[in-house]
N, C-alpha and C positions, 0 to 999 in steps of 0.2 A: 752464624749461631752462640751464641754463651753457652760454652758448656760448663763453666768454673768459673768462680768469685773469690777472689784471696785479697781482703783487707781490714779496714779494721772496721770494729760494730760501730755506727754512728750513735743509731736511734732502735731502738724496740720499743712495739706498737703494735699489739695482738692485732691479726696475726701478720703484718710486715715487719719489715725491720731495712733500715739504710744502712749498706755496706759502701764504707768510702774508701775508692780504688785509686790512690796516688789522686786523690784532689776529686773526681767525679763519685756522684753519689748514687749509685742501684738501689733502688725499690725492689724488694723481694717479697710475696703473699712466702712465707712459709707455715709445714701444717706443724700444730702443736706438739708435738714427739720431740720434732726438731731446736723449735723454739724454745722447749724448755730446759733442752741440753745447750744451746749459747753460752757462749763465753758471755764476762761482766763488757757493760759499754768499755771503746778505748780498745778493747782487745783486740788482737788476730782473730778472725775466723775464717776459714776455707768451705764454701759451696759450690756441693756440683746442682748444676741450674739446667733450668730446663726454661725455652725461649719461645713464646706464641707473639707471632704476626696475626692480628686483626685487622679489620679494617679500621674499626676508632679507635683499637689501644693495640699496646704492644707492650708485653705483658712477661716479667722473669719469675718462676718459680724455684725458690733453692731447699736443696738438703744437706742434710751434712752425713747420708751413706749413699753410698751405688744401690743399696737394697731397695732403699726409699722412692729415690728416683724411678730405678727400672717399674717398680709399685704402679707408679703413680702415672709413668707412660701408659701401663697397660689399662689403667684403670679409665683414662680421658680417650682411649677406641672403643669404647663402649658404648652403645647409643645410646641416648640419653645420659650420660655422665660427662658432664661439663669440670673444669679445670677446679672450680670452686666445692662439686661433688667428690671430688676426687681427695681434694684436698680434707675437707671434711670427714668423708672416709681416712685418712690415713693422723686424722687428728684424735679421733674416737679409739682406733685402733692400729697395735703398731701393726710393723708387716708380718712378722711371727702368726700376730691373735689374727690376721685376714688368712691367712695361709691355712690354717690350720681351722677355719670357718668354713670354707671351700675346702679343706680335707673330706672334715666331717660332713661339708654340705648345711652347714647351723644358721639358716637365715634367719634366726632371731639373734641374732649376734648381731647384726649386719642394721637390724631395725632397730636398732637401740642408738643407732648414730641419727642424730641431728638429720633431716631431710632425706632418709631411703626410709622409703613404703614397703612393702610384702611383696609388691610385683618388680620396684628396681630392685629388690636384695635378691631376690629368685634369678631374673638375669644375668647380676650378676656371678653369685654362685656356678650358671649354666656355661656363663664367659669366660669364665677364671676358671676351671674347670680340666685340669690339663698343662694350665700358665706358669697356675703359679700352686702353691702348699708342696707336697711330697715331693713333686716329680723333680722339682726345682731342687731339695734339698733342702731348701732354708729351715733355720732354726726353729723348733718349737714347732713344726708339721710332722710327727709323729702318725708314724700310719698305725691307723685305727680301722676296726672291722666296724664291716655294716653292723652289726650285734652291738657292737659297746658305743657307737651313735645311736643306735634307737636306745639303749640302756640310759643313755643322757637326755637324751630328749621327754625321755617318760618318768627323768629324774626332776629334769625342768617343770615339766607338767605337775608334777605334782607340789612345786610350791618351794624344789629344793636351790638355790644358785647358779648359777654354772664350777664355780670353784668345787663348791662339793660333791655336785655331781663326778666332775672328773676326780676326786680325791679318792669317791665312793669308787668307781669302775679301775683304778690304779692295780688294788690285788685279786682283780677278777683274771680267773683264767682267760684266752684269748679268744679261745674255741666254744666259750660259755653262750649258752643258749639266750634269748631276750626274757623269754618270764624271769627261768632262774637267775639271770645276772641280775635282773631288775629285783628279784628277792634276797639275793644275796651283797646287792648295795644298801638296800632297803637297813638288812642286817646290819650292816657298817657301818650306816649313819646314825639309829638308835644307841650303839655302844656312848 
């Protein structure tokens, strides 16, 4: 099992990179979140990896953080989610955003990722609940009451984006009712 690579970044062709480790070039597939944070060509890079051996191929996936690799490993354990789809999810959402979507049970955020339909998003939320999110103490996985989640969903249904909705519910009391919360959030958004 190859768990980590430390070498020189030789090529960058999204989503694949080539890492030269003492004269041996390793082709590594990475999510775009990792790709955007890579050093310049020729510089030293350290990647945590996940090695997959299939009947027809041996594939290496790389990540700059342990959280990304752990999330990738959680994702590929879900029925119907392969490595490519897991990379797509991590390219579309950061680990914090994914954990927040799981905590709030926001299928709408997952459906925005290419290759994820409504049924797949719902299965992801169901299977990741309790495994990813506030339970793991990941950053950005703020614990949100069910009412606040419902208020955010209502604001999104009314045409506001997720960022606006999240900002609108921040000043609301934690124990606010859904209908009162929607009214207060709409007043805040109207300002």
